[in-house]
Structure formats: C-alpha cells, structure tokens
C-alpha positions in Angstrom: 37.9 -0.9 19.8 40.8 -1.6 17.3 40.7 -3.7 14.0 42.7 -6.5 15.9 40.6 -6.8 19.3 37.7 -7.9 16.6 40.2 -10.5 15.2 40.9 -11.8 18.5 37.2 -12.0 19.3 36.5 -13.8 16.6 38.9 -16.4 16.7 38.0 -16.9 20.7 34.2 -16.4 20.8 32.2 -19.6 20.8 29.6 -19.8 18.1 26.5 -21.5 18.7 24.4 -23.5 16.3 20.6 -23.1 16.4 18.1 -24.4 14.0 14.9 -22.0 13.6 11.7 -23.1 12.4 10.2 -20.2 9.6 6.6 -21.0 8.6 6.1 -20.1 5.1 9.3 -21.1 4.2 9.1 -20.9 0.2 7.5 -17.6 0.0 10.1 -16.2 2.6 13.2 -17.7 0.5 11.5 -16.2 -3.1 11.3 -12.5 -1.1 14.8 -13.6 -0.1 15.8 -14.4 -3.7 14.5 -11.2 -4.9 16.4 -8.8 -2.7 13.6 -7.5 0.2 13.8 -8.1 3.6 11.7 -9.5 5.6 10.3 -8.3 8.8 8.6 -11.1 11.1 8.7 -12.4 14.4 10.7 -14.4 16.0 9.7 -16.5 18.9 10.1 -19.7 21.2 7.0 -22.0 20.7 5.1 -22.9 24.1 4.5 -26.4 22.7 7.8 -27.2 21.1 10.9 -24.9 22.7 11.8 -24.5 19.1 12.9 -20.9 18.0 10.1 -20.0 15.4 10.5 -16.7 12.9 7.0 -15.5 11.5 7.0 -13.0 8.7 4.4 -9.9 8.6 1.7 -10.5 6.5 2.0 -7.0 4.0 -0.2 -7.5 1.2 -2.4 -4.9 0.6 -5.7 -6.1 0.6 -7.7 -5.5 -2.7 -10.3 -3.1 -3.0 -13.3 -2.7 -5.2 -12.4 -0.2 -8.2 -14.6 3.2 -8.0 -17.7 3.3 -10.2 -17.8 6.1 -13.0 -21.5 8.1 -12.1 -20.6 10.6 -15.0 -17.9 11.5 -16.9 -17.5 15.6 -17.8 -16.4 17.6 -20.6 -12.5 17.4 -18.8 -12.9 15.7 -15.6 -15.4 12.6 -14.0 -17.2 11.8 -11.0 -16.8 8.8 -9.7 -17.8 6.8 -5.9 -15.8 4.5 -4.1 -17.1 2.7 -1.0 -16.3 6.2 1.1 -15.9 8.8 -1.2 -17.6 10.7 -4.1 -14.8 12.0 -5.9 -14.9 14.7 -8.8 -11.9 15.2 -10.8 -11.4 18.4 -13.3 -8.4 18.8 -15.3 -8.6 21.7 -18.0 -5.3 22.6 -20.4 -3.9 26.1 -19.8 -5.1 27.7 -23.2 -8.0 28.2 -22.1 -7.9 30.9 -19.8 -8.9 32.4 -16.8 -12.6 32.9 -17.8 -13.2 30.2 -19.6 -11.8 28.1 -17.5 -14.2 29.4 -14.9 -17.6 29.5 -16.8 -16.7 25.9 -16.9 -15.6 24.7 -13.5 -18.5 26.2 -12.8 -21.0 24.0 -15.8 -19.2 21.2 -14.3 -19.6 21.6 -10.9 -23.3 21.8 -10.9 -23.1 18.8 -13.6 -21.5 17.5 -10.5 -24.2 18.3 -7.9 -27.0 16.8 -10.4 -25.0 13.4 -10.8 -24.8 13.6 -6.6 -28.5 14.4 -6.4 -29.7 11.9 -9.0 -27.7 9.1 -6.9 -29.5 10.5 -3.5 -32.9 10.0 -5.1 -32.5 6.9 -7.3 -30.9 5.3 -3.9 
C-alpha cells in the first residue's frame, strides 16, 4: 500500500469513541507516566456491558531473608525456606594447594553445621 492510500483511509474511515472502565486507574496512570507498559486484560463486564481493563498484578511476592547458620573463613552457610546454601570465595593468590586444603576444611565445617541443625531440630 502506498502512503497516499493511508491518508485516504484515515480521512474516509469512521471513528468510534468508546469509554473504557479502568480498575486501579491511579496506579496504572502512575506507571504510564513513568514510561512503563501496562499489561492486562480487556473484557466486557457481564453485569454492566462496559469494556473494562484490569491490569495484571506483576509485583513479586516478598520472601523472608535467608538465615545465616555460620560464617566461614571465606564464605558462609545459610538456610532459606527450601534450601541450605554454602558459599565459598577465595583469593587466587592462595595457590591451588592451599585452596584445596581450605575447601576441604570449610566443606567439613559446613557439613558439621548441617548435622548440628538436624540434631537441634
């Protein structure tokens, strides 16, 4: 289609104005002013017959912080609601032999922490 034909369609096309009921309009307008896209559902309300827009709730659920079970020399052992997390981070300057020894020692300590947690409940 050429650009000329687009102009003809715009001039000759009928326009229709329709009011749409927007739920939580203040929150949606605040998001639009920030330049965000608002995703949601547009539907006809069965009771009133008015087109209605309902935005999806995309806010993440707050989750509790992880509980630190023990701080290690180069990391930590934490407990979340579903997992036990062990983190290790060592400087490269230690060298491979000292890193391996440190990993073995701290892994043993992490195992002991897990055993303590199991015994204590």
